[in-house]
PAGU-994461 format. One record per residue: x, y, z of N, C-alpha, C in turn; residue in one letter; residue number from 1. Coordinates in steps of 0.05 Angstrom, whole numbers, plus 5000, padded with zeros to 4 digits. Each point is the difference from the previous one (the first is absolute). Layout:
X|Y|Z|X|Y|Z|X|Y|Z|A|NUM
...
end
This chain:
5236|4914|1847|4984|4980|4988|4980|4985|5005|I|1
4975|5004|5000|4980|4980|5003|5006|4969|4987|S|2
4987|4992|5019|5003|4969|4996|4975|4988|4981|M|3
4982|5020|4997|4972|4999|4978|5003|5007|4978|T|4
4994|5001|4975|4999|5018|4965|4977|5018|5009|T|5
4985|5001|5020|4977|5024|5003|5012|5022|5013|T|6
4993|5032|4993|5003|5022|5019|4968|4997|5017|N|7
4990|4989|5000|4966|5007|5011|5002|4997|5023|S|8
4988|5018|5017|4991|4993|5025|4976|4980|5012|T|9
4990|4996|4977|4970|4977|5010|5011|4973|5007|K|10
4985|4994|5014|5004|4974|5021|5003|4974|4974|A|11
4977|5007|4982|4993|4982|4984|5029|4986|4977|R|12
5006|5028|4996|5019|5000|4972|5027|4993|5022|K|13
5005|5007|5027|5020|4996|5008|5007|4966|5006|Q|14
4967|4980|5003|5002|4973|5004|5000|4991|4973|R|15
4987|5001|4965|5009|4997|4985|5026|5007|4988|K|16
5017|5007|5013|5023|5012|4991|5021|4978|5012|A|17
4987|4997|5019|5013|4978|5025|5006|4972|4984|R|18
4976|4995|4997|4978|4972|4985|5018|4997|4975|A|19
4998|5022|4983|5008|4995|4968|5033|5006|4997|D|20
5020|5004|5025|5025|5003|4996|5009|4981|4996|A|21
5024|5004|4982|5015|4973|4988|5021|4986|5032|P|22
5000|4973|4989|5020|4995|5033|5027|5009|5000|L|23
5014|5013|4980|5025|5014|5015|4979|5025|5019|H|24
4991|5007|4989|4993|5020|5029|4980|4983|5021|R|25
4989|4985|5005|4986|4982|5015|5017|4997|5018|K|26
5033|4988|4992|5018|4992|5017|5000|5016|5023|R|27
5005|5035|4991|5006|5012|5023|4973|5008|5015|R|28
4985|4985|4994|4977|5008|5024|4989|4980|5012|M|29
5013|4983|4998|5011|4987|5025|5023|4997|5020|V|30
4998|5015|5007|5023|5010|5021|4997|5003|5030|A|31
5005|5001|5021|4992|4987|5029|5021|5017|5014|A|32
4990|5017|5016|5024|5013|5031|5025|4977|5004|H|33
5028|5005|5010|5012|4984|5016|4993|5011|5026|L|34
5016|4972|5008|5006|5005|5022|5010|5018|5010|D|35
4994|5012|5032|5021|5032|5007|5026|4990|5001|S|36
5015|4979|5002|5034|4980|5005|5006|5004|4974|A|37
4987|4981|4970|5002|5011|4979|5001|5026|4989|L|38
4977|5017|5005|5002|5021|4990|5026|5025|5010|M|39
5012|4985|5031|5022|5021|5000|5026|4987|4984|R|40
4995|4974|4994|5022|4982|5001|5003|5015|4954|E|41
4980|4998|4989|4999|5004|4981|5000|5024|4986|Y|42
4987|5022|5018|5002|5021|4995|4975|5008|4979|N|43
4979|4985|5000|4971|5004|4987|4976|4985|5008|V|44
4976|5020|5003|4981|4988|5007|4986|4979|4993|R|45
4997|5005|4967|4985|4972|5000|5015|4980|4970|S|46
4983|4978|4991|5016|4978|4987|4979|4996|4984|L|47
5006|4987|4977|4982|4982|4982|4998|4967|5018|T|48
4980|4994|5003|4999|4980|5012|4997|4972|4981|V|49
5026|4979|5009|5008|4984|4984|4986|4963|5015|R|50
5004|4986|4982|5001|4973|5012|5019|4989|5020|K|51
5000|4997|5021|5018|4982|5014|5003|5026|5028|G|52
4986|5024|4991|5002|5017|5026|4987|4992|5021|D|53
5015|5003|5031|4984|4994|5014|4983|5047|5011|T|54
4973|4976|5002|4979|5027|5000|4978|5005|5035|V|55
4997|5018|5017|4985|5002|5012|4975|5014|4997|K|56
4982|4989|4997|4964|5009|4999|4999|5012|5017|V|57
4994|5029|4990|4994|5021|5029|4969|5015|4999|L|58
4977|4998|4974|4980|4996|5006|4987|4971|4984|R|59
4976|4996|5011|4987|4983|4979|4976|4987|5040|G|60
4980|4984|4977|4985|4985|5009|5006|4974|5031|G|61
4983|4980|5012|5002|4981|5016|5028|4987|4978|E|62
5018|4987|5021|5017|4989|4995|5032|5008|4980|G|63
4994|5022|4993|5012|5017|4983|5023|5018|5012|V|64
4986|5016|5009|5013|5024|5021|5022|4984|5017|K|65
5025|5017|4996|5024|4989|5016|5017|4976|4992|G|66
4989|4980|4978|5014|4986|4988|5026|5005|4982|V|67
5028|4980|5012|5018|5008|4996|5005|4978|4976|E|68
5006|4997|4971|5017|4983|4977|5003|5005|4984|S|69
5013|4984|4987|5013|4998|4977|4972|5005|4973|K|70
5010|5016|4982|4976|5007|4974|5003|4981|4980|V|71
4988|4981|4992|4990|4980|4988|5008|5002|4972|A|72
4977|5031|4996|5003|5004|4972|4988|5032|4992|K|73
5008|5019|4974|4995|5026|5004|4979|4990|4976|V|74
4980|5011|5000|4975|5000|4983|5005|5027|4986|D|75
5012|5013|4973|5005|5029|4992|4978|5001|4979|L|76
4979|4982|4996|4963|5006|4992|4997|5011|5013|K|77
4997|4999|5026|4975|5008|5025|5014|5017|5014|D|78
5023|5007|4995|5023|5006|5020|4999|4999|5035|C|79
4992|4973|4999|5007|4992|5028|5015|4969|5004|K|80
5014|5000|5028|5004|4979|5014|5002|4969|5007|I|81
5012|4982|4993|4980|4983|5016|5025|4982|5012|I|82
4987|4997|5033|5026|4997|5017|4992|4969|5008|I|83
5020|4986|5013|4999|4980|5006|4984|5005|5033|E|84
4982|4964|5003|4995|5001|5030|4969|5022|4993|N|85
4982|5008|4983|4995|5031|4996|4968|4981|4991|I|86
4987|4987|5006|4975|4990|4978|4973|5001|5021|T|87
4983|5006|4989|4974|5003|4992|4984|4969|4991|V|88
4978|5003|5013|4981|4973|5006|4980|5002|4977|A|89
5002|4984|4975|4974|5015|4978|4972|4972|5014|K|90
4991|5011|4983|4968|4996|5005|4999|4963|5005|A|91
5010|4989|4989|5006|4970|5004|5015|4989|5017|D|92
5003|5018|5011|5024|4997|5029|5028|4992|4994|G|93
5012|5000|4977|5028|5000|4980|5012|5026|5017|T|94
5025|4999|5004|5017|5026|5003|5006|5009|4968|Q|95
5004|5026|4990|5019|5011|4987|5016|5027|5007|K|96
5013|5003|4988|5026|5019|5007|4983|5027|4998|Q|97
5004|5019|5018|4974|5027|5000|5040|5023|4988|R|98
4988|5021|4978|5015|5015|5001|4999|5022|5020|T|99
5029|5009|4998|4998|5034|5029|5009|5021|4980|V|100
4994|5016|5006|5005|5034|4981|5037|4999|5013|D|101
5017|5005|4979|5023|5005|5014|4998|5026|5018|P|102
4985|5022|4993|5003|5017|5021|4992|4997|5030|S|103
4993|4980|4999|4986|4983|5035|5028|4982|5019|D|104
5022|4999|4976|5019|4980|5014|5024|5025|5009|V|105
5026|4992|5005|5027|5010|5014|5011|4972|4987|V|106
5028|5011|4991|5013|4986|4994|5020|5000|5020|I|107
5005|4975|5015|5021|4990|5018|5020|4991|4994|T|108
5004|4987|4979|5028|4988|4990|4995|4993|4974|K|109
5016|5006|4985|5012|5003|4972|5009|4974|4988|L|110
4986|4991|4973|5024|4983|4995|5015|5007|4980|D|111
5027|4986|5001|5018|5018|4987|5022|4982|4980|L|112
4977|4974|4999|5027|4979|4975|4993|5009|4982|S|113
4982|5023|4985|5009|5017|4980|5021|5014|4998|D|114
5031|4998|4977|5016|5016|5008|5004|5031|4995|P|115
4980|5007|4979|4990|5023|4992|4982|5017|5021|W|116
4986|4985|5013|4983|5015|5017|5017|5004|5023|R|117
5021|4976|5018|5015|5006|5015|5017|5030|5000|K|118
5010|4993|4968|5017|5026|4989|4989|5025|4995|E|119
4981|5000|4996|4971|5020|5003|5010|5020|5032|K|120
4988|4984|5015|5000|5003|5030|5023|5001|5014|L|121
5019|4991|4996|5024|5013|5001|5014|5032|4990|D|122
4991|5004|4982|5004|5025|4985|4980|5017|5016|G|123
4980|4991|5008|4981|5019|5026|5008|5002|5016|L|124
5022|4980|5021|5012|4999|5017|5010|5024|5002|K|125
5017|5006|4980|5024|5021|5005|4995|5030|4996|G|126
4978|4992|4985|4992|5036|4997|4983|5011|5020|A|127
5014|5013|5013|4987|5017|5022|4987|5024|4993|R|128
4973|5012|5005|4980|5023|4988|5016|5022|5015|S|129
5000|5028|4993|5011|5016|5003|4978|5021|5021|Q|130
end
């Protein structure tokens, strides 16, 4: 099942479908790969990024790549995440938080303060693929 509602192969229609998707579908688009240790532990390759998760940026411009910090905010409207301590200078010299695409990061530590998320991940831990 496709995350978008279109069956078109045209890039323009794919972009439009992603942009116009409802928030419950966009939430699944804000997913990132897990660190190899977490991947082995939970037997899953990627999870949706949440506020409080610790991520490491793998791709990005100057001052972005290699940064490992907590997720400050998840922007579902733009399908981007905002990470603490990653800023960009504006024209007037002030600093503004920079958005990062979730595909450019890897989750290194999960925020397990939510009991539902912890329960879901514990269920994945027990399920081994055949």
